[in-house]
N, C-alpha and C positions, 0 to 999 in steps of 0.2 A: 504493500499500499504505500503510495507517495505520500508526501507532507500534506496536500491538500486534503486527500482522503482521511488522514489522521486527524486533521483540525475539525473536519466535518463531524467525525465520530465523537471526538471530546466535546463538541458542542451539543450533540445528541444526549449525552450524560451529564451535561452541566446543571440540569434541575435536580438531578439525584445529588450532585456535589452541594448545591446550595440548600438542598433540603437538610442533609446532614450537618452543614455548618450550622444551620439554625437550631439544632440538636444541641449545640453547647457541649458536647461530650457526653451527654446521655446515651446509653444503648438504645438502639432502635430495632425493632422487628418488623420487618416489611414483607407482605406478600409479594410474589411474581407480578401480580395485578396491580398492586399499589406503585410499584415501580414502574411498570408500563404506562400508567396514568401519569406519573410523575415525568417521564421523558417523551410521552405522546407517542409511543410507538410499541410494537410488540418485542419482546426479548426475542434474541436470536434463538433457534433450536438447540445451539450449544448450552445455553444457559439451563436448559431441563434435562439435558441428557445426562445418565447417571455417572458416566466416566469422564465427562466433559471437566476441563480446568477453568471453565469461564468465571467461576467464583474464587479462583486462586487470587491471592493477594500480590501477584507478580503484575506490575504495572510497567512493563516494557511498552515503547510507543505503540504497538499494535493492539496492546489491552487498554484502550483509552477509558472503558467501563472500569478497570481497576485504578487506573490512575484518577478518576473522579473521587472514589470514596477514600484513596489515599491522600490526595490534596486535602481532603476536608478533615484528615487526623483519624479515619476509621480504618478498619479491617474487616473482613468477613469473619465472624467467630464460629459460624453454625450456618449449615444449609441444610433444608430438608426438601429434595426434590419431589417427593412424594405428595407432601403437603403443600409445596411451592411456597416455601417461606425461607427468608434469609435474614439473621441477625448481625447488625454491625455493631462494633465496640470500639470504643477509642483506643489508639495505639499508645499513648502514654498517659 
């Protein structure tokens, strides 16, 4: 993905970053549907596949979704793909 594509992806997840920043460090449990409402789009299939690394806290350039929660000072602490929920916790 080129720099333009990465920038567009980062903007896609900007509402999630903003939401987590407003939490001021408090843990947050969100359903996949909640996240989709925040970003105004469906999560990619990789977010719901059981062996996917979508929810890893690796925020390399191509993982703009992980960069969003990382920039907000959060990490993914728990994911339940069957119940379609994710828990974000403060990194420090």
